[in-house]
N, CA, C and O of each residue as an XYZ file, in Angstrom:
712
protein
N    -151.280      1.852    120.136
C    -152.520      3.074    120.353
C    -153.052      3.338    119.254
O    -152.370      4.313    118.938
N    -154.009      3.149    118.149
C    -154.196      3.605    117.314
C    -154.853      5.388    116.909
O    -155.793      5.538    117.689
N    -154.724      6.521    116.150
C    -154.831      7.190    116.436
C    -155.353      8.253    114.901
O    -154.762      8.094    113.833
N    -156.254      9.059    115.016
C    -156.727      9.599    113.843
C    -156.780     11.314    114.288
O    -157.313     11.595    115.362
N    -156.195     12.446    113.401
C    -156.822     13.587    114.249
C    -156.643     14.499    112.594
O    -155.593     14.598    111.959
N    -158.025     15.084    112.196
C    -157.491     15.230    111.070
C    -158.517     16.591    111.310
O    -159.649     16.482    111.780
N    -157.846     17.993    110.863
C    -158.835     19.127    110.779
C    -158.470     19.635    109.553
O    -157.452     19.724    108.865
N    -159.763     19.970    109.498
C    -160.723     20.721    108.661
C    -161.697     21.581    108.269
O    -162.505     21.346    109.168
N    -162.016     22.084    107.856
C    -162.957     23.642    107.685
C    -163.979     22.752    106.330
O    -163.654     22.059    105.366
N    -165.334     23.231    106.899
C    -166.578     22.957    106.208
C    -168.037     23.588    107.133
O    -168.331     23.822    108.305
N    -168.472     23.646    106.203
C    -170.140     24.320    106.314
C    -170.644     23.623    107.317
O    -170.564     22.396    107.247
N    -171.271     24.241    108.463
C    -172.130     23.080    109.213
C    -173.118     22.019    108.622
O    -173.069     20.812    108.856
N    -173.937     22.599    107.895
C    -174.849     21.750    107.071
C    -173.767     20.760    106.106
O    -174.438     19.852    105.615
N    -172.299     20.660    105.687
C    -171.917     19.391    105.501
C    -171.435     18.733    106.318
O    -170.869     17.677    106.037
N    -171.551     19.235    107.645
C    -171.217     18.532    108.584
C    -172.002     17.787    109.436
O    -171.804     17.043    110.397
N    -173.084     18.253    108.726
C    -174.508     17.087    109.169
C    -174.607     16.042    108.289
O    -175.047     14.933    108.593
N    -174.057     16.488    106.791
C    -174.205     15.266    105.664
C    -173.569     14.567    105.635
O    -173.984     13.529    105.119
N    -171.771     14.570    106.260
C    -170.794     13.967    106.736
C    -171.303     12.855    107.484
O    -171.210     11.659    107.210
N    -172.027     13.582    108.776
C    -172.469     12.246    109.927
C    -172.898     11.395    109.532
O    -172.755     10.206    109.817
N    -173.573     11.970    108.712
C    -175.021     10.579    107.890
C    -174.413      9.809    107.615
O    -174.381      8.653    108.036
N    -173.360     10.687    106.277
C    -172.781      9.532    105.548
C    -171.626      8.443    106.208
O    -171.455      7.393    105.590
N    -170.768      8.709    107.565
C    -169.976      7.684    108.672
C    -170.879      7.223    109.336
O    -170.497      6.087    109.615
N    -172.314      7.459    109.985
C    -173.560      6.155    110.114
C    -173.535      5.440    109.260
O    -173.669      4.291    109.682
N    -173.407      5.499    107.975
C    -174.238      4.756    106.927
C    -173.172      3.846    106.690
O    -173.162      2.624    106.541
N    -172.350      4.637    106.687
C    -170.888      3.548    106.063
C    -170.141      2.970    107.148
O    -169.165      2.250    106.941
N    -170.691      3.345    108.646
C    -169.503      2.135    109.460
C    -170.436      1.516    110.427
O    -170.024      1.053    111.491
N    -171.721      1.494    110.075
C    -173.110      1.322    111.173
C    -172.744      1.837    112.542
O    -172.920      1.229    113.598
N    -172.426      2.555    112.454
C    -171.913      3.500    114.068
C    -173.477      4.274    114.549
O    -174.230      4.955    113.853
N    -173.556      4.018    115.460
C    -174.406      5.140    115.864
C    -174.203      6.626    116.529
O    -173.552      6.814    117.556
N    -174.748      7.469    115.911
C    -174.140      8.846    116.149
C    -175.082      9.656    117.144
O    -176.312      9.613    117.106
N    -174.241     10.480    118.136
C    -175.011     10.984    119.557
C    -174.269     12.298    119.622
O    -173.084     12.261    119.952
N    -174.874     13.524    119.324
C    -175.059     14.749    118.833
C    -175.173     15.587    120.098
O    -176.188     15.547    120.794
N    -174.329     16.195    120.331
C    -174.290     16.969    121.726
C    -174.434     18.448    121.017
O    -174.555     18.549    119.796
N    -174.413     19.336    121.704
C    -174.378     21.357    122.082
C    -173.749     21.716    123.200
O    -173.316     21.028    124.124
N    -173.743     22.801    123.029
C    -173.291     23.465    124.463
C    -174.502     24.076    125.359
O    -175.509     24.447    124.756
N    -174.458     24.170    126.473
C    -173.643     23.249    127.321
C    -173.938     21.992    126.900
O    -174.763     21.853    125.997
N    -173.184     20.658    127.607
C    -173.052     19.702    126.726
C    -174.385     18.777    127.241
O    -174.574     18.125    128.268
N    -175.161     19.013    126.120
C    -176.662     18.257    126.349
C    -176.968     17.373    124.959
O    -176.578     17.773    123.862
N    -177.556     16.385    125.098
C    -177.748     15.718    123.713
C    -179.046     16.454    122.992
O    -179.975     17.128    123.437
N    -178.563     15.877    121.290
C    -179.722     16.676    120.192
C    -180.327     15.559    119.772
O    -179.684     14.838    119.008
N    -181.627     15.176    120.148
C    -182.044     14.335    119.357
C    -182.100     14.154    117.914
O    -183.213     14.677    117.862
N    -181.909     13.920    116.927
C    -181.504     13.118    115.541
C    -182.784     13.807    114.875
O    -182.503     14.583    113.962
N    -184.451     13.625    115.242
C    -185.445     14.243    115.102
C    -185.803     15.919    114.744
O    -186.692     16.477    114.102
N    -184.601     16.384    115.530
C    -184.845     18.266    115.613
C    -183.343     18.675    115.782
O    -182.905     19.456    116.627
N    -182.514     17.886    114.657
C    -181.028     18.372    114.217
C    -181.238     19.764    113.692
O    -180.853     20.790    114.253
N    -182.040     19.671    112.297
C    -182.605     20.752    111.405
C    -182.400     21.870    112.761
O    -181.294     22.271    113.121
N    -183.350     22.157    113.231
C    -183.502     23.308    114.133
C    -181.733     23.546    114.858
O    -181.241     24.673    114.913
N    -180.997     22.326    115.342
C    -180.107     22.686    115.883
C    -178.785     22.646    115.154
O    -177.980     21.844    115.628
N    -178.344     23.418    113.983
C    -177.640     22.912    113.333
C    -176.316     23.900    114.133
O    -175.166     23.656    114.500
N    -177.390     25.343    114.149
C    -175.574     26.090    114.683
C    -175.478     25.829    116.314
O    -174.795     26.586    117.004
N    -176.279     24.596    116.955
C    -175.937     24.989    118.081
C    -175.413     23.583    118.289
O    -175.611     23.047    119.379
N    -174.682     22.867    117.218
C    -174.165     21.750    117.638
C    -172.553     21.450    117.524
O    -172.020     21.644    116.431
N    -171.810     21.006    118.568
C    -171.283     21.353    119.060
C    -169.795     20.134    118.808
O    -168.603     20.408    118.674
N    -170.584     18.601    118.821
C    -169.778     17.335    118.663
C    -171.213     16.711    117.951
O    -172.360     17.055    117.665
N    -170.134     15.342    117.868
C    -170.903     13.867    117.643
C    -170.079     13.041    118.058
O    -168.854     13.134    117.982
N    -170.740     12.138    118.547
C    -169.846     11.089    119.059
C    -170.576     10.048    118.244
O    -171.775     10.101    117.973
N    -169.485      8.811    117.771
C    -170.167      7.646    117.116
C    -169.423      6.348    117.896
O    -168.321      6.337    118.444
N    -170.090      5.609    117.802
C    -169.932      4.724    119.271
C    -170.860      3.400    118.384
O    -171.764      3.493    117.554
N    -170.177      2.203    118.983
C    -170.518      0.772    118.649
C    -171.065      0.530    119.747
O    -172.118     -0.105    119.698
N    -170.542      0.944    121.068
C    -171.585      0.150    122.239
C    -173.061      1.039    123.112
O    -173.843      1.512    122.288
N    -173.279      1.170    123.918
C    -173.971      1.300    124.527
C    -173.649      2.952    124.650
O    -172.501      3.037    125.087
N    -174.179      4.213    124.449
C    -173.090      5.019    125.234
C    -173.256      5.236    126.365
O    -174.365      4.805    126.681
N    -172.769      5.668    127.155
C    -172.490      6.011    128.920
C    -172.709      7.301    128.872
O    -172.279      7.920    127.899
N    -173.252      7.822    129.660
C    -173.720      8.951    129.786
C    -172.273     10.187    130.416
O    -171.173     10.012    130.940
N    -173.017     11.300    130.019
C    -171.328     11.703    130.506
C    -172.239     13.605    130.506
O    -173.240     14.049    129.945
N    -171.073     14.272    131.564
C    -171.376     15.544    131.752
C    -170.807     16.557    130.981
O    -171.233     17.663    130.650
N    -169.901     16.046    130.787
C    -168.781     17.095    129.745
C    -168.274     16.102    128.495
O    -168.054     14.902    128.656
N    -168.120     16.835    127.169
C    -167.185     15.968    126.459
C    -165.748     15.262    127.041
O    -165.398     14.275    126.393
N    -165.196     15.501    127.761
C    -163.719     14.899    128.515
C    -164.788     13.794    129.000
O    -164.688     12.678    128.490
N    -165.615     13.981    129.773
C    -165.797     12.775    130.277
C    -166.734     11.829    129.807
O    -166.943     10.725    130.311
N    -167.452     12.456    128.526
C    -167.614     11.447    127.089
C    -166.668     10.474    126.760
O    -166.883      9.275    126.581
N    -165.235     11.278    126.671
C    -164.303     10.917    125.810
C    -163.892      9.635    126.732
O    -163.987      8.505    126.255
N    -163.561      9.784    127.692
C    -163.146      8.994    129.194
C    -164.171      7.480    129.379
O    -163.836      6.377    129.810
N    -165.635      8.011    128.815
C    -166.170      6.947    129.498
C    -166.475      6.210    128.594
O    -166.996      5.180    129.021
N    -166.348      6.282    126.975
C    -166.385      5.729    125.800
C    -165.416      5.701    124.815
O    -165.454      5.864    123.595
N    -164.444      5.432    125.696
C    -162.626      5.536    124.876
C    -163.006      5.275    123.591
O    -162.849      6.272    122.886
N    -163.517      4.176    122.910
C    -163.291      3.941    121.633
C    -164.429      4.381    120.475
O    -164.816      3.825    119.447
N    -164.717      5.421    121.018
C    -165.722      6.518    119.765
C    -164.606      7.549    118.893
O    -163.424      7.850    119.058
N    -165.454      7.833    118.086
C    -164.686      8.380    117.110
C    -165.636      9.962    117.478
O    -166.778      9.936    117.935
N    -164.907     11.193    117.177
C    -166.043     12.428    117.450
C    -165.657     13.242    116.281
O    -164.524     13.221    115.802
N    -166.374     13.769    115.954
C    -166.516     14.916    114.917
C    -167.184     15.863    115.579
O    -168.314     15.912    116.063
N    -165.786     17.022    115.480
C    -165.864     18.630    116.330
C    -166.373     19.580    115.219
O    -165.636     19.972    114.314
N    -167.508     19.883    115.322
C    -168.444     20.811    114.608
C    -167.392     22.398    114.910
O    -166.790     22.731    115.931
N    -167.509     23.098    113.584
C    -166.688     24.323    113.365
C    -167.872     25.348    113.123
O    -168.322     25.528    111.992
N    -168.200     25.801    113.883
C    -169.327     26.541    113.571
C    -168.672     28.209    113.208
O    -167.646     28.839    113.462
N    -169.843     28.411    112.536
C    -169.407     30.032    112.078
C    -170.376     31.529    113.290
O    -171.485     31.818    113.740
N    -169.103     31.950    113.271
C    -169.444     33.105    114.444
C    -169.074     34.392    114.071
O    -168.868     34.684    112.894
N    -168.949     35.373    115.211
C    -168.401     37.007    114.565
C    -166.564     36.556    113.864
O    -166.146     37.172    112.884
N    -165.833     35.632    114.437
C    -164.817     35.797    113.839
C    -164.914     35.328    112.385
O    -164.599     36.036    111.428
N    -165.564     33.563    112.265
C    -165.930     33.513    110.889
C    -166.245     31.978    110.839
O    -166.566     31.509    111.931
N    -166.212     30.987    109.643
C    -165.611     29.962    109.982
C    -164.707     29.627    110.584
O    -163.568     29.865    110.184
N    -165.100     28.587    112.407
C    -164.368     27.905    112.931
C    -163.443     26.423    112.153
O    -163.805     26.145    111.010
N    -162.584     25.756    112.627
C    -161.815     24.809    112.192
C    -162.938     23.418    112.902
O    -163.540     23.513    113.971
N    -162.957     22.765    112.397
C    -163.683     21.285    112.492
C    -162.704     20.103    112.910
O    -161.622     20.223    112.337
N    -162.761     19.246    113.557
C    -161.352     18.543    113.759
C    -162.562     16.377    113.583
O    -163.734     16.150    113.883
N    -162.044     15.909    113.307
C    -162.131     14.178    113.127
C    -161.649     13.208    114.051
O    -161.248     12.501    113.127
N    -161.347     12.579    115.016
C    -160.507     12.302    115.893
C    -160.870     11.443    116.263
O    -162.066     11.550    116.534
N    -160.435     10.438    116.477
C    -160.348      9.216    117.505
C    -158.789      8.621    118.068
O    -157.628      8.731    117.672
N    -159.404      8.015    119.085
C    -158.103      7.060    119.826
C    -158.554      6.108    120.253
O    -159.523      6.218    121.004
N    -157.978      4.700    119.909
C    -158.394      3.237    120.485
C    -156.880      2.616    120.514
O    -155.848      2.952    119.932
N    -157.176      1.598    121.413
C    -156.516      0.555    120.883
C    -156.841     -0.779    120.110
O    -155.856     -1.429    119.758
N    -157.869     -1.190    119.851
C    -158.345     -1.479    119.321
C    -158.497     -1.752    117.659
O    -159.342     -1.108    117.037
N    -157.661     -2.708    116.990
C    -157.514     -2.631    115.864
C    -158.421     -3.008    114.660
O    -158.297     -2.686    113.478
N    -159.757     -4.092    115.517
C    -160.917     -3.735    114.532
C    -161.805     -2.135    114.334
O    -162.045     -1.476    113.322
N    -162.072     -1.948    115.519
C    -162.535     -0.174    115.178
C    -161.723      0.794    114.922
O    -162.150      1.902    114.596
N    -160.510      0.537    115.024
C    -159.589      1.647    113.989
C    -159.940      1.806    112.782
O    -160.342      2.827    112.224
N    -159.702      0.269    112.185
C    -160.189      0.362    110.860
C    -161.456      0.586    110.369
O    -161.589      0.970    109.207
N    -162.410      0.401    111.089
C    -163.828      1.359    110.416
C    -163.160      2.783    110.578
O    -162.743      3.443    109.627
N    -163.121      3.095    111.644
C    -162.575      4.605    111.440
C    -162.046      5.027    110.459
O    -162.495      6.087    110.025
N    -160.984      4.428    109.783
C    -160.276      4.630    108.856
C    -161.298      5.185    107.924
O    -161.198      6.277    107.364
N    -162.399      4.254    107.790
C    -163.071      4.011    106.979
C    -164.380      5.474    107.219
O    -165.482      5.371    106.681
N    -164.198      6.100    107.644
C    -164.574      7.813    108.375
C    -163.677      8.612    107.699
O    -163.924      9.409    106.794
N    -162.223      8.239    108.392
C    -161.410      9.158    107.370
C    -161.542      9.628    106.230
O    -161.674     10.785    105.831
N    -161.499      8.673    105.730
C    -161.335      8.411    103.980
C    -162.636      8.959    103.514
O    -162.556      9.706    102.539
N    -163.829      8.740    104.015
C    -165.158      9.494    103.518
C    -164.412     11.142    103.575
O    -163.926     11.832    102.680
N    -164.568     11.352    104.904
C    -163.507     12.803    104.579
C    -162.886     13.278    103.441
O    -163.157     14.201    102.673
N    -161.957     12.426    103.490
C    -161.048     12.658    102.670
C    -160.884     12.794    100.706
O    -160.114     13.112     99.801
N    -162.334     12.248    101.028
C    -163.047     12.062     99.452
C    -163.683     13.641     98.802
O    -163.775     14.184     97.701
N    -164.082     13.994    100.438
C    -164.721     15.687     99.957
C    -163.807     16.930    100.485
O    -164.429     17.965    100.723
N    -162.320     16.940    100.703
C    -161.773     17.766    101.531
C    -160.933     17.882    100.055
O    -161.224     17.308     99.005
N    -159.811     18.799    100.310
C    -158.975     18.989    100.354
C    -157.199     20.042    100.882
O    -157.312     20.868    101.788
N    -156.238     19.907    100.425
C    -155.236     20.665    100.945
C    -154.102     21.352    100.489
O    -153.023     21.704    100.966
N    -155.070     21.484     98.711
C    -154.415     21.518     97.565
C    -154.812     22.727     97.676
O    -156.029     22.898     97.749
N    -153.782     24.082     97.728
C    -154.045     25.384     97.492
C    -154.251     26.383     98.712
O    -154.667     27.528     98.539
N    -153.903     25.822    100.054
C    -154.362     26.357    100.850
C    -153.173     26.670    101.883
O    -152.227     25.883    101.925
N    -153.194     27.711    102.654
C    -151.815     28.387    103.352
C    -152.947     28.509    104.508
O    -154.174     28.603    104.497
N    -151.699     28.451    105.760
C    -151.924     29.005    107.205
C    -151.440     30.352    107.126
O    -150.806     30.536    106.087
N    -151.550     31.677    108.109
C    -151.116     32.724    107.867
C    -151.011     33.348    109.346
O    -151.970     32.996    110.031
N    -150.269     34.027    109.895
C    -150.404     34.951    110.820
C    -150.951     36.447    110.390
O    -150.551     37.239    109.537
N    -152.055     36.501    111.357
C    -152.378     38.240    111.487
C    -151.886     38.667    111.882
O    -152.327     39.815    111.839
N    -150.440     38.624    112.777
C    -150.030     39.568    113.254
C    -148.892     39.644    112.613
O    -148.578     40.832    112.688
N    -147.993     39.011    111.959
C    -146.736     38.913    111.011
C    -146.891     38.528    109.951
O    -145.833     38.414    109.333
N    -147.827     38.240    109.381
C    -147.849     37.779    107.728
C    -147.286     36.650    107.231
O    -147.535     36.196    106.115
N    -146.388     36.088    108.177
C    -146.261     34.707    107.742
C    -147.383     33.876    107.404
O    -148.473     33.880    107.976
N    -146.958     33.008    106.218
C    -147.504     31.900    105.563
C    -146.871     31.073    105.481
O    -145.655     31.251    105.555
N    -147.468     29.643    105.269
C    -147.040     28.354    105.159
C    -148.492     27.083    104.754
O    -149.646     27.015    105.175
N    -147.731     26.264    103.797
C    -148.842     25.181    103.280
C    -150.049     24.666    104.676
O    -149.597     24.696    105.821
N    -151.013     24.378    104.537
C    -151.556     24.267    105.481
C    -152.102     23.083    105.628
O    -153.178     22.847    105.078
N    -151.386     22.030    106.478
C    -151.942     20.786    106.592
C    -153.472     20.916    106.928
O    -154.043     20.067    106.242
N    -154.022     21.335    107.384
C    -155.482     21.492    107.397
C    -156.678     21.203    106.128
O    -156.095     21.601    105.120
N    -157.568     20.882    105.854
C    -158.649     20.840    104.769
C    -159.739     21.161    104.946
O    -160.429     21.182    105.966
N    -160.000     21.526    103.549
C    -161.300     22.521    103.298
C    -162.314     21.472    102.640
O    -161.958     20.368    102.227
N    -163.967     22.088    102.585
C    -164.375     21.742    101.513
C    -164.952     22.462    100.695
O    -164.595     23.632    100.826
N    -166.083     22.227     99.474
C    -166.353     23.141     98.928
C    -167.413     24.058     99.450
O    -167.741     25.097     98.877
N    -167.903     23.642    100.507
C    -168.784     24.502    101.844
C    -168.011     25.821    102.063
O    -168.279     26.971    101.714
N    -166.702     25.169    102.927
C    -165.940     25.798    103.653
C    -165.647     26.558    102.502
O    -165.996     27.659    102.929
N    -165.180     26.810    101.119
C    -164.974     27.809     99.870
C    -165.193     28.690    100.007
O    -164.612     29.729    100.320
N    -166.613     28.227     99.657
C    -167.974     29.207     98.915
C    -168.172     30.149     99.914
O    -168.741     31.174     99.538
N    -167.676     30.048    101.774
C    -167.764     30.917    102.462
C    -167.029     31.399    102.619
O    -167.217     32.336    103.394
N    -165.580     31.231    102.069
C    -164.268     31.936    102.555
C    -164.916     32.514    100.977
O    -166.063     32.851    101.270
N    -164.752     32.731     99.739
C    -165.087     33.119     98.750
C    -166.171     34.524     98.900
O    -166.042     35.594     98.306
N    -167.320     34.119     99.940
C    -168.574     35.450    100.314
C    -167.559     36.102    101.095
O    -167.844     37.278    101.318
N    -166.632     35.778    101.509
C    -166.051     37.149    102.738
C    -165.508     36.433    104.267
O    -164.881     36.975    105.178
N    -165.854     35.453    104.188
C    -165.976     34.486    105.696
C    -165.093     34.231    106.314
O    -165.358     33.069    106.625
N    -163.650     34.588    107.014
C    -162.704     34.039    107.490
C    -162.544     32.564    107.822
O    -163.589     32.038    108.203
N    -161.871     32.069    107.787
C    -161.152     30.405    108.103
C    -160.502     30.556    109.396
O    -159.294     30.395    109.220
N    -160.747     30.775    110.525
C    -160.449     30.672    111.541
C    -159.992     29.438    112.435
O    -160.859     28.659    112.829
N    -158.853     29.265    112.717
C    -158.114     28.622    114.319
C    -158.394     29.257    115.525
O    -157.600     30.069    116.000
N    -159.731     28.891    116.214
C    -159.982     29.683    117.518
C    -159.070     29.517    118.544
O    -158.612     28.455    118.965
N    -158.762     31.021    119.037
C    -158.246     31.117    120.098
C    -156.984     31.265    119.398
O    -156.094     30.652    119.988
N    -156.585     31.867    118.339
C    -155.105     31.674    118.174
C    -154.714     32.862    116.924
O    -155.742     33.302    116.408
N    -153.752     33.302    116.497
C    -153.735     34.511    115.356
C    -153.466     33.864    114.210
O    -152.909     34.503    113.318
N    -153.825     32.382    113.987
C    -153.712     31.764    112.889
C    -154.977     31.486    111.708
O    -155.873     30.704    112.024
N    -155.009     32.140    110.379
C    -155.998     32.687    109.863
C    -155.903     31.683    108.576
O    -154.713     31.412    108.421
N    -156.563     31.151    107.777
C    -156.164     30.360    106.559
C    -156.884     30.992    105.023
O    -157.873     31.724    105.021
N    -156.246     30.590    103.921
C    -156.793     31.468    102.900
C    -156.745     30.388    102.276
O    -156.070     29.488    102.776
N    -157.485     30.134    100.920
C    -157.686     29.641     99.787
C    -156.839     30.616     98.308
O    -156.972     31.682     97.706
N    -155.983     29.420     98.306
C    -154.825     30.687     97.405
C    -154.904     29.880     95.906
O    -154.346     30.345     94.913
N    -155.835     28.342     95.877
C    -155.793     28.210     94.199
C    -157.204     26.966     94.351
O    -157.003     25.813     94.731
N    -158.330     27.405     94.042
C    -159.439     26.973     94.647
C    -159.614     25.739     93.887
O    -159.713     25.798     92.661
N    -159.671     24.410     94.632
C    -160.088     23.226     93.489
C    -161.161     22.725     93.477
O    -161.081     21.925     94.409
N    -162.234     22.627     93.017
C    -163.231     21.764     92.801
C    -163.700     20.469     92.873
O    -163.582     19.694     91.924
N    -164.297     20.126     94.064
C    -164.302     18.555     95.007
C    -165.948     18.729     94.814
O    -166.760     19.612     94.539
N    -165.895     16.849     95.242
C    -167.029     16.552     95.071
C    -168.244     17.201     96.274
O    -167.718     17.098     97.383
N    -169.652     17.813     96.398
C    -170.213     18.036     97.195
C    -170.528     16.518     98.291
O    -170.747     15.372     97.899
N    -170.460     16.951     99.528
C    -170.510     15.687    100.356
C    -172.003     15.386    100.461
O    -173.009     16.067    100.660
N    -171.713     13.923    100.219
C    -173.041     13.260    100.068
C    -173.518     12.960     98.474
O    -174.286     12.106     98.032
N    -172.847     13.873     97.890
C    -173.118     13.380     96.008
C    -172.088     11.985     95.331
O    -172.218     11.634     94.158
Protein backbone atom coordinates (compact mmCIF):
# COMPACT_ATOMS: atom_id res chain seq x y z
CA UNK A 1 0.00 0.00 0.00
CA UNK A 2 1.36 3.40 -1.01
CA UNK A 3 0.35 6.50 0.98
CA UNK A 4 0.81 10.26 0.96
CA UNK A 5 -0.42 12.57 3.70
CA UNK A 6 0.87 16.14 3.84
CA UNK A 7 -0.66 18.65 6.24
CA UNK A 8 -0.13 22.30 5.38
CA UNK A 9 -1.52 25.81 5.56
CA UNK A 10 -2.39 27.77 2.41
CA UNK A 11 -4.66 30.65 1.50
CA UNK A 12 -7.86 29.28 -0.15
CA UNK A 13 -7.02 31.14 -3.39
CA UNK A 14 -3.63 29.36 -3.42
CA UNK A 15 -5.44 26.03 -3.09
CA UNK A 16 -7.34 26.74 -6.32
CA UNK A 17 -4.01 27.51 -8.05
CA UNK A 18 -2.47 24.38 -6.54
CA UNK A 19 -5.36 22.23 -7.77
CA UNK A 20 -4.97 23.71 -11.27
CA UNK A 21 -1.23 22.90 -11.22
CA UNK A 22 -1.91 19.34 -10.10
CA UNK A 23 -4.44 18.91 -12.93
CA UNK A 24 -1.99 20.33 -15.44
CA UNK A 25 1.04 18.30 -14.31
CA UNK A 26 -0.75 14.96 -13.79
CA UNK A 27 -3.49 15.09 -16.46
CA UNK A 28 -5.99 14.04 -13.78
CA UNK A 29 -9.59 15.18 -13.70
CA UNK A 30 -10.44 17.42 -10.74
CA UNK A 31 -13.84 17.20 -9.06
CA UNK A 32 -14.62 19.96 -6.55
CA UNK A 33 -16.99 19.61 -3.59
CA UNK A 34 -18.53 21.83 -0.95
CA UNK A 35 -20.44 21.13 2.26
CA UNK A 36 -22.99 19.60 2.22
CA UNK A 37 -21.23 17.12 -0.07
CA UNK A 38 -22.19 18.61 -3.44
CA UNK A 39 -20.20 19.01 -6.65
CA UNK A 40 -19.14 22.47 -7.83
CA UNK A 41 -18.69 22.97 -11.55
CA UNK A 42 -15.28 24.37 -12.50
CA UNK A 43 -16.81 27.41 -14.20
CA UNK A 44 -18.28 28.47 -10.82
CA UNK A 45 -15.14 27.97 -8.70
CA UNK A 46 -14.36 31.67 -8.31
CA UNK A 47 -17.81 32.22 -6.76
CA UNK A 48 -17.42 29.29 -4.38
CA UNK A 49 -13.81 29.54 -3.15
CA UNK A 50 -15.04 30.00 0.44
CA UNK A 51 -17.33 26.97 0.13
CA UNK A 52 -14.89 24.43 -1.30
CA UNK A 53 -14.30 21.54 1.06
CA UNK A 54 -12.16 19.22 -1.06
CA UNK A 55 -11.02 18.23 -4.53
CA UNK A 56 -10.80 14.66 -5.78
CA UNK A 57 -8.23 14.03 -8.51
CA UNK A 58 -9.01 10.91 -10.55
CA UNK A 59 -8.04 9.14 -13.76
CA UNK A 60 -11.12 6.94 -14.18
CA UNK A 61 -14.74 7.99 -14.43
CA UNK A 62 -15.82 9.46 -11.10
CA UNK A 63 -18.27 7.27 -9.19
CA UNK A 64 -21.02 9.50 -7.77
CA UNK A 65 -21.08 9.57 -3.98
CA UNK A 66 -23.16 10.93 -1.12
CA UNK A 67 -20.29 11.77 1.26
CA UNK A 68 -16.52 12.15 1.28
CA UNK A 69 -16.15 8.74 2.92
CA UNK A 70 -18.38 7.21 0.24
CA UNK A 71 -16.36 8.98 -2.48
CA UNK A 72 -13.10 7.57 -1.08
CA UNK A 73 -14.60 4.10 -1.00
CA UNK A 74 -15.97 4.30 -4.57
CA UNK A 75 -12.90 6.08 -6.02
CA UNK A 76 -10.06 4.30 -4.19
CA UNK A 77 -7.06 5.54 -6.19
CA UNK A 78 -7.94 9.22 -5.99
CA UNK A 79 -5.77 12.00 -4.60
CA UNK A 80 -7.68 14.29 -2.23
CA UNK A 81 -6.88 17.92 -1.52
CA UNK A 82 -8.80 19.06 1.58
CA UNK A 83 -9.28 22.83 1.69
CA UNK A 84 -8.54 24.54 4.99
CA UNK A 85 -10.81 27.57 5.00
CA UNK A 86 -10.65 30.78 7.00
CA UNK A 87 -13.33 30.89 9.70
CA UNK A 88 -13.85 32.59 13.09
CA UNK A 89 -11.02 30.50 14.63
CA UNK A 90 -8.47 31.25 11.91
CA UNK A 91 -6.98 29.53 8.87
CA UNK A 92 -7.65 25.80 9.11
CA UNK A 93 -5.09 23.22 8.11
CA UNK A 94 -5.30 21.70 4.61
CA UNK A 95 -4.24 18.21 3.60
CA UNK A 96 -3.11 16.41 0.46
CA UNK A 97 -3.58 12.64 0.73
CA UNK A 98 -3.87 9.40 -1.17
CA UNK A 99 -3.76 5.67 -0.56
CA UNK A 100 -3.36 3.21 -3.42
CA UNK A 101 -2.07 -0.25 -4.24
CA UNK A 102 -1.08 0.84 -7.74
CA UNK A 103 2.55 1.88 -8.05
CA UNK A 104 1.96 3.67 -11.38
CA UNK A 105 -0.80 5.84 -9.82
CA UNK A 106 1.33 6.50 -6.74
CA UNK A 107 4.20 7.79 -8.88
CA UNK A 108 1.86 10.35 -10.44
CA UNK A 109 0.50 11.43 -7.05
CA UNK A 110 4.08 11.82 -5.79
CA UNK A 111 4.51 14.44 -8.53
CA UNK A 112 1.51 16.27 -7.07
CA UNK A 113 3.07 16.12 -3.60
CA UNK A 114 6.30 17.54 -5.01
CA UNK A 115 4.35 20.44 -6.53
CA UNK A 116 3.07 21.26 -3.03
CA UNK A 117 6.55 20.95 -1.53
CA UNK A 118 7.90 23.38 -4.13
CA UNK A 119 5.60 26.14 -2.85
CA UNK A 120 5.67 25.44 0.91
CA UNK A 121 8.10 24.94 3.78
CA UNK A 122 8.19 23.69 7.36
CA UNK A 123 11.28 25.75 8.25
CA UNK A 124 10.76 28.29 11.01
CA UNK A 125 7.40 26.77 11.92
CA UNK A 126 6.23 25.41 15.26
CA UNK A 127 3.11 24.00 16.87
CA UNK A 128 2.04 24.97 20.39
CA UNK A 129 -0.70 24.18 22.88
CA UNK A 130 -3.02 27.07 23.71
CA UNK A 131 -3.53 25.46 27.16
CA UNK A 132 0.04 24.73 28.25
CA UNK A 133 2.09 26.89 25.92
CA UNK A 134 4.40 23.94 25.19
CA UNK A 135 5.75 24.00 21.66
CA UNK A 136 7.73 21.91 19.20
CA UNK A 137 8.86 22.00 15.59
CA UNK A 138 5.84 21.47 13.35
CA UNK A 139 5.64 18.70 10.77
CA UNK A 140 3.06 20.75 8.91
CA UNK A 141 4.00 23.19 6.13
CA UNK A 142 2.96 26.70 5.09
CA UNK A 143 2.82 28.79 1.91
CA UNK A 144 3.34 32.52 1.33
CA UNK A 145 -0.42 33.11 1.43
CA UNK A 146 -0.70 31.41 4.82
CA UNK A 147 2.26 33.43 6.13
CA UNK A 148 0.63 36.66 4.96
CA UNK A 149 -2.64 35.74 6.70
CA UNK A 150 -0.70 34.87 9.88
CA UNK A 151 1.20 38.17 9.76
CA UNK A 152 -2.12 40.02 9.43
CA UNK A 153 -3.32 38.42 12.69
CA UNK A 154 -5.17 35.32 11.43
CA UNK A 155 -4.31 32.32 13.66
CA UNK A 156 -3.20 29.05 12.03
CA UNK A 157 -5.35 26.31 13.59
CA UNK A 158 -5.77 22.58 13.59
CA UNK A 159 -9.58 22.25 13.73
CA UNK A 160 -11.08 20.69 16.84
CA UNK A 161 -7.86 20.78 18.87
CA UNK A 162 -5.96 23.06 21.23
CA UNK A 163 -3.05 23.14 18.78
CA UNK A 164 -2.09 26.37 17.03
CA UNK A 165 0.88 27.16 14.82
CA UNK A 166 3.27 30.07 14.63
CA UNK A 167 5.87 31.14 12.14
CA UNK A 168 9.05 31.86 14.06
CA UNK A 169 11.35 32.64 11.14
CA UNK A 170 9.51 33.39 7.90
CA UNK A 171 11.04 32.01 4.74
CA UNK A 172 10.37 33.68 1.40
CA UNK A 173 8.88 31.12 -0.96
CA UNK A 174 7.80 30.97 -4.58
CA UNK A 175 4.17 31.98 -4.99
CA UNK A 176 1.92 29.09 -6.01
CA UNK A 177 1.78 28.98 -9.78
CA UNK A 178 4.77 31.24 -10.43
